[in-house]
N, C-alpha and C positions, 0 to 999 in steps of 0.2 A: 251792592244789591245782594240780598240773601237768596240762596239757592239751597233750601233745606233738604230737598231730595238728593242733591249731589253730596251734601254734608253726610246724609245717612249712608249713601253708597260708600263714601270714603271710609267712614267708621266701620261699616260692616266688612268691607274688603280687608281692612287692616286687622280687624278682630279675627276674621277667618284665617288670614295668613299666619296669625300667631296661634291658631288652633284653640281659641277661647270660645266658650259657649256664652250666650247672652247673659245668663245668670252669673257666670264667673266675672265677666267684665263689669256687670252691674254691681257686684259685691265690691269690686276694686274701687269704683268711683262713687259708691253710695246710692245707687239706683236699683230699682227692681228689674227683673228680667222683662216685665211688660213695658217699663219705661224705655229700656234699651231697644226693644222691638219698635216702639212708637218712634223713637229717635231715628232708627235706621230706615224707617219708611218715610221720614220727612214730616212727621206729624207732631213734633214738639217745636213750638215757636219760641224764639228768644232764649236759646240755651245760654246759661251764665258763662262768662269768660273763664271763671275758675273751673267749671266743669270741662270746658273745652281744653283747658290747660292740662287737666288730669288725663283726658283721653290722649292728648298729644304725648304726654310723658309715658303712659302705659303702652300705647300702640306705636310709639316711635314715628309719629306724624309731625311734620312741621306745624307748629301752632298757628302760624300765619295762614296756612291753607284752611284750617278749620275756622279761624276768625272770618276769613274772606267769604267762605260759603255760608256762614251764619249771619253775614251782613254786619259784622262788628268792625267799626273803624279802628284805626291804629290807636288813637287816644283811649278809646274804650278798652281796647285790648291791653294796653299798658296798665290801666287801672285794675283790670281784671287779674293780670298777672301779679301785681303788687298785693291785691287782696288775697289771692290764692296763697301766695307766699306767707303772708301774715297768718292765715288760717292754719297752715301746715307747721309753722314753728311753735315750739313750746314757749312758755312765758319768758324765761330768761333770754332766749334767743330773739324773741320779738322785741324785747327791750334793747338788746344789742343792735338789732337792725334799725330800730327807730333812732337810736343814738348816732349810728353811722349816717343815717339819712339827714339828721339835723346838722351834723358836721359837714356833709357835702353841700347842703343848702347854704350854710354860712360861708363856706369857701366860694360857692358860686356867686353869692351876693357880694363878696369882697373882690372877686375877680375883676370886674370892670374898673373899680377904683385903682387897683394895682396897675392895670394896663394904662389907665389915664396918667398915672404918676410916671410910669416908664416912658410914655410918649412925650411928656412935658420936659423930661431931662434933655439937656443939650448934648 
């Protein structure tokens, strides 16, 4: 269940603890000072997981706390983190990440077959 007002308080308190102005934080995450103000007052609905990930990183807040207050379920959060990561990486590193992902997927798909073969051995 979303609690946008608590989300705003959490972000504001963390921002103030780091002695950042709204405009400074906004510049770091790609929002205007006015948008940060609206967010801190609980007036922005459905903040993107990638944006919450950026706040978590900059303000040193557990991203799970931000997701929970924003009403983002874990699967949505995982997708948001992956999307954020892809957006942050340059093109060569995006390709490397995708290649690693494909290798892991292939390994995962082959895992049950290997386990079945091991169990069938006497």
